[in-house]
C-alpha positions as CSV (number, residue, x, y, z in Angstrom):
1,M,21.1,-13.1,18.1
2,A,19.7,-14.3,21.4
3,P,16.1,-15.2,21.7
4,T,13.8,-12.5,23.4
5,A,10.5,-12.8,24.9
6,K,7.9,-11.4,22.7
7,N,4.0,-11.1,22.7
8,C,2.5,-12.3,19.6
9,A,0.9,-9.7,17.5
10,D,-2.1,-11.9,16.5
11,C,-3.1,-13.7,19.9
12,G,-1.0,-11.9,22.5
13,K,0.5,-15.2,23.7
14,L,4.1,-14.6,25.1
15,F,6.7,-16.7,23.2
16,L,10.6,-16.7,22.6
17,N,11.4,-14.9,19.3
18,S,14.8,-15.8,18.0
19,G,14.4,-13.8,14.7
20,T,12.3,-11.0,13.4
21,G,9.0,-12.6,13.6
22,K,6.1,-11.0,15.2
23,Y,3.8,-14.1,15.6
24,C,4.0,-17.1,17.7
25,P,4.8,-20.3,16.2
26,E,1.2,-21.3,16.0
27,C,0.0,-18.1,14.7
28,T,2.7,-18.4,12.0
29,Q,1.6,-21.8,11.1
30,K,-2.0,-20.7,10.8
31,H,-1.0,-17.7,8.7
32,E,1.1,-19.9,6.4
33,K,-2.0,-22.2,6.0
34,Q,-4.2,-19.2,5.3
35,M,-1.8,-17.9,2.7
36,D,-1.7,-21.1,1.1
37,E,-5.4,-21.3,1.0
38,I,-5.6,-17.5,-0.3
39,A,-3.1,-18.4,-3.3
40,S,-5.1,-21.5,-4.2
41,Y,-8.4,-19.6,-4.2
42,V,-7.1,-16.8,-6.1
43,R,-5.5,-19.2,-8.9
44,D,-8.9,-20.5,-9.1
45,N,-10.7,-17.2,-9.0
46,P,-8.2,-14.7,-10.3
47,R,-10.9,-11.9,-10.9
48,S,-12.0,-11.9,-7.3
49,S,-11.5,-8.8,-5.1
50,V,-10.0,-8.5,-1.6
51,D,-13.3,-8.5,0.0
52,E,-14.6,-11.5,-1.9
53,I,-11.4,-13.4,-0.9
54,C,-11.8,-12.5,2.7
55,S,-15.6,-13.3,2.7
56,A,-14.9,-16.7,0.9
57,L,-12.0,-17.9,3.2
58,E,-12.9,-15.8,6.4
59,V,-9.3,-14.4,6.5
60,K,-8.2,-10.9,7.8
61,K,-8.0,-8.3,4.9
62,S,-4.7,-7.2,6.2
63,L,-3.4,-10.5,5.3
64,V,-4.5,-10.7,1.9
65,I,-3.0,-7.1,1.4
66,A,0.2,-8.0,3.1
67,M,0.5,-10.8,0.4
68,L,-0.3,-8.6,-2.5
69,Q,2.3,-5.9,-1.4
70,S,4.9,-8.5,-0.6
71,G,4.5,-9.9,-4.4
72,R,3.5,-13.2,-3.0
73,L,0.6,-13.5,-5.4
74,E,2.3,-12.0,-8.4
75,E,3.2,-15.2,-10.1
76,I,-0.4,-16.2,-10.3
77,N,-1.1,-13.2,-12.9
78,I,-4.3,-11.8,-10.9
79,N,-5.7,-8.4,-11.3
80,I,-6.8,-7.6,-7.9
81,K,-6.7,-3.9,-6.7
82,Y,-6.4,-2.8,-3.2
83,P,-5.6,0.9,-1.8
84,C,-2.4,2.7,-1.6
85,A,-0.9,3.3,1.8
86,A,-0.7,7.1,1.2
87,C,-3.8,8.1,-0.9
88,G,-6.1,5.3,-1.2
89,K,-6.0,5.1,-5.0
90,K,-6.4,1.5,-6.0
91,I,-3.3,-0.3,-6.9
92,S,-2.5,-3.9,-7.9
93,H,1.2,-4.2,-6.4
94,G,3.4,-2.8,-4.0
95,R,2.5,-0.4,-1.2
96,Y,2.2,2.8,-3.0
97,C,0.9,4.0,-6.2
98,K,3.4,5.6,-8.6
99,A,2.7,9.1,-7.8
100,C,2.9,8.6,-4.1
101,G,6.1,6.5,-4.5
102,K,7.5,9.2,-6.6
103,K,6.5,11.7,-4.0
104,I,8.0,9.9,-1.1
105,T,11.3,9.2,-3.0
106,G,11.6,12.9,-3.9
107,E,10.9,13.8,0.0
108,I,13.7,11.3,1.0
109,A,16.3,12.5,-1.5
110,A,15.4,16.1,-0.3
111,S,15.8,15.2,3.4
112,L,19.1,13.5,2.5
113,R,20.4,16.7,1.0
114,R,19.5,18.7,3.8
115,V,21.3,16.3,6.2
116,R,24.2,16.5,4.1
117,K,24.3,20.2,3.7
118,N,23.8,20.6,7.6
119,A,26.8,18.1,8.2
120,E,29.0,20.2,6.0
121,L,28.0,23.3,7.6
122,Q,28.8,21.8,11.0
123,K,32.1,20.6,9.9
124,I,32.9,24.3,8.7
125,K,31.7,25.8,12.1
126,K,34.1,23.3,13.9
127,G,37.0,24.3,12.0
128,V,37.5,21.3,10.0
129,Y,39.7,22.4,6.9
130,S,41.0,20.5,3.9
131,K,44.8,20.4,3.1
132,D,44.1,23.0,0.3
133,Q,42.1,25.3,2.6
134,W,45.0,25.5,5.1
135,L,47.6,26.1,2.4
136,D,45.6,29.1,1.0
137,K,45.8,31.0,4.4
């Protein structure tokens, strides 16, 4: 993949992006350092909340939540709660609570069934038949 010019999502600086990163090298390095600090703080204070971590380390709440959602803090055996991305219910891992995850999965499955059914109807309308269908006529 050829490098493309992109603005950093954090500082806005233009940089050459050769991967899927959305941050410039300086901000990426800054975030990595902050993530190491967060992990260290959580090891020492396993019962702290997201807000306590942000206040103590002066980091963005979105960074702490992103680390929790990605499982980057799972190995530390913590019990930090943050809101489900859909309903706001407090959860301790992932992006969605079980109920919302189940609902989203069901909606995706239903949508996929509709797409498949519509594709089959389009084939029939266009006169695409199987060998057996032609033989029956």
